[in-house]
N, C-alpha and C positions, 0 to 999 in steps of 0.2 A: 833876139827872137823869142827867148824864154819869157822876157817881160811882156813882149807883145802878145804872146799866147795867154799869159795870165790876165792881161787887160781884156782880151776877147772873152775869156771864160767868165770874168766878172760881169762884163756887159751882157753876156748870155744869161747869167744868173739873174741880173736885174730885170731883163726882159721877161724871164719866166715868172719872177715874183710879181711883176706887173700884171702878167696874164692871169696868175692865180688870184690876185686881188680882184681883177675884173670879173673872173668867173664867180667868185664868192659874192660879189656885189649883185650879179645878175642871177643868183641862184633862185630867187623867188619866181613863182609861177602864178598865173591868173587862175582864180577859182571863182565859182558862182555861189553866191550866198543864198542860204535857205533859212528863213526865219521860222522857227518852230516853237510851238507852245511848250515852254519850259526848257528849251535848248537852242543853241546856235549851231547850224550845220552848214557845210559847204559841199559843192559837187566838184570833185577833183577829176580832171580828164584822165582816163585810163584806169581809174580806181573806183569811181562812183561816189555815192553819198557817204559823208564822214561827219562825225560829231566833233566840233571843236573842243579841245581839252587844254587846260592850263592857260587860258586866256587871262590877260591882266585886266585890272579895273579900267584902265584907259581904253583897252581894246573893246571891252564890254560896252563902254559909253559910246564908242564909235559905232558899234553894231546896233545899238538901240535906235539909231536914226536911219538904219538901212532897211530895205525891203527885199523880199525874195526875188532873185534875178539879178541883183546888183553884182558888179564885178569887183573882186578884191585881189590884192597882191599878197601872197602868203609865202613866207619862208618856212618850209615844213621840215621838221627834224625827224618825225616818225609818224607812221600810220599803222595802227594795229590791224592785223588780218582778221577782222570781224565784219559783220554786216548789220548796220553801218559801223565802220571802224572808228576808233578814237584818233583824231588828227591833232598832233602836237605841233604848234607853230612857234617860231622864234619871233617873227614879225608879221604883222597883219595890218594892211593899209587899204583904204578905199581908193578905187581907181576911177570908176565911172558908174553911172546909173545903167541898169540893164533891164531886161524883160523876163518875166517868169515863163514866157513862151519858149525860152531856150531850154527849159527842163522837160524831160519826158513825163507826160501825163500819167502813164501806167506805172512808172517808177514812183511817182508821188503817191498814187493810190496805194501801191504796195507798202510804202513807208507808213502811211496813215493806218493801214490795216494792222501794222505791227505796233502801233502806239506812238509813232513819231509824227506829230501833228504839224505838218508844214503849212504855214499860213500863206495863202495867196488871195487874190481878189475874190475869187468864187468860194473860197474856204476861209472866211475871216477868223474862225476859231481853230482852224487846222483840222478839225474832225471830219471824217468821211460824211458825205451827204446821206443821212438815214432818217427814216421814220418808222415808228412801230406802234402796234396796238397790243395790249396785254389784258387778258382776263385772268383773274386769280381768286383765290379764297374758297371757303366752304361752298360747294356746289357752284362755284364761279360767280359769286355775287358782286365782285368788284371789277372795275375795268378802267382802262385809260387809252386814249388815242392821241399820240403826239402831233398828228397832222392838224387837228383843230383844238387840241387841249382839253377835250371833254373828259372829265374825271368823275367816275361814279363810285361813291363809297360803298353803297349796297343797293341792289335792286329788289331786295326782299324787305319791304316795309309797307306800312299802311299807306303812306304818302311817299313813294319813291322819289318824287320830284324834289323833295327836301334834301336828298342826298346826292344831288347832281350839281357839279360846279365846273369851272373852267380854269385850267392852269397851263400856261405855256412854259416849257422848261427853260431855265436860265442857262447861260453858258457853262457854269460849273456843274449844274445838274445834267446837262447833256454829256459832259465829259465823264461824270460818274456812271451814267447809264451805259455809255459806250464801253467803258472799262469793264463793267459787269457783263456786257454782251460778249466781249472778246474773251473774257475768262471762262465763259461757259462753252466756248467753241461751237457756236450756233450752226456754222456751216456744215459740221460733220454729223449733226443729229438727224434722225429720221423724222418724217412728217408725223407719224403716229408714234408716240414715245411715252414710256413709263419709267421715270427716273427711279422709282422704287422697286422695279423689277418684279411686279406681281403682288407686292404686299398690299393688303386690303384693310380698310377701316370704315367705320360708320360713325359719324358722317364722313364723307370723302371730300376731295377737292378737285377742282378743274383748273388747269393752266392752259391758256391758248396764247401763243406768241406768233404774231405775223410781223415780219421785219423786212423792210426794203432798204438795201444798201447799194448805193451807186446804180440804181435801176434794176437790181436783181432782188427777187423776193424769196424769202425763206419762211416756211410755215412749220410750226411745231405744236402739235395738239396732244395734250396730256389730260384725257377726260376720265373722270371718276377714279382718280388714283388715290392712294392712301393720303390721309391728312398727317403731314409730318414735316420735319425740317431736314437739313443736310445730315444731321447726326443719325437719322433713320434710313438714309439712302445708302445703297451700296456704293463702292468707290466709283463705279461708272456713272452714277447719277449725281454725285455730290456737287460737281462744278455747276451743273445746270441749276440745281436747287439753290445753291449759294448765289448764283447770278440773278435768279428771279427774286430772291429775298432782298438782294441789294437794290434792285430796281424798285421794288415795293417800298423799301425804306425811304428812298428818295421821294416817292409820291406821298407817303404818309407823313413826312416831315414838312410838307408844304403848309402854308397858312390856310389855303383853301380847303385842304383835307381836314385839318383840325377844327376849322370853323363849322363843319357839318355836324349835325346832331350825333349823339352816341347811337350805337346800333340798337335797334328796337328789339330784335330777336337774337337769342343766343342758341348755340347748338351743342347738345351733349354727345 
């Protein structure tokens, strides 16, 4: 009887081990892939968007051929409690092609507004859909409109038509402009705004920014404000001035801008 009991215990142990092995083998779960500009992400049911961390070169090669919405099988070892959290995987395999329609549109827009540029058919560069017009410079002599690419180096010239050109932003330029817009926190700024908090100078400058993001329009008008840079602005205005300066640098670095004549008039 004792030997029979031992045999039964051994058999039970083998069954338990087999069950454990089976559980370990099936520990992977299906996740939805999100191809992002500069990152690989997945949507994990019950957790939400996660950034893949610690992926191997082989896994990166597999992901390079995948599109947003495809279904992967992932064995996840850890997900950090962030938004989006870093998701560490032991194994990562392609399961089947999927559709980006399985992902929540508002969630994708929220991720893009945070700088996670998820690439879909309607968002080939991952950036939010946006257009802007900007007026800047001494007395507001320069301007740009991204919708048609019209770039005006100066309107203060004997022949102002010589200072007008066209430039449509490249993908990298659009990314740089959007980064500058995010860093200035445009959505929190008032329509009439003075980033220099009442500081005056002569000559002065005008900045007018009209921005449309995903169908919502933001207007920021800084008229006849001090002529200065971020170092002259109080803490509350530094981010805005830095953002405008970053956008202006993108425009001034274009071939079309540098091909225009030098300024005819200077201001003391």
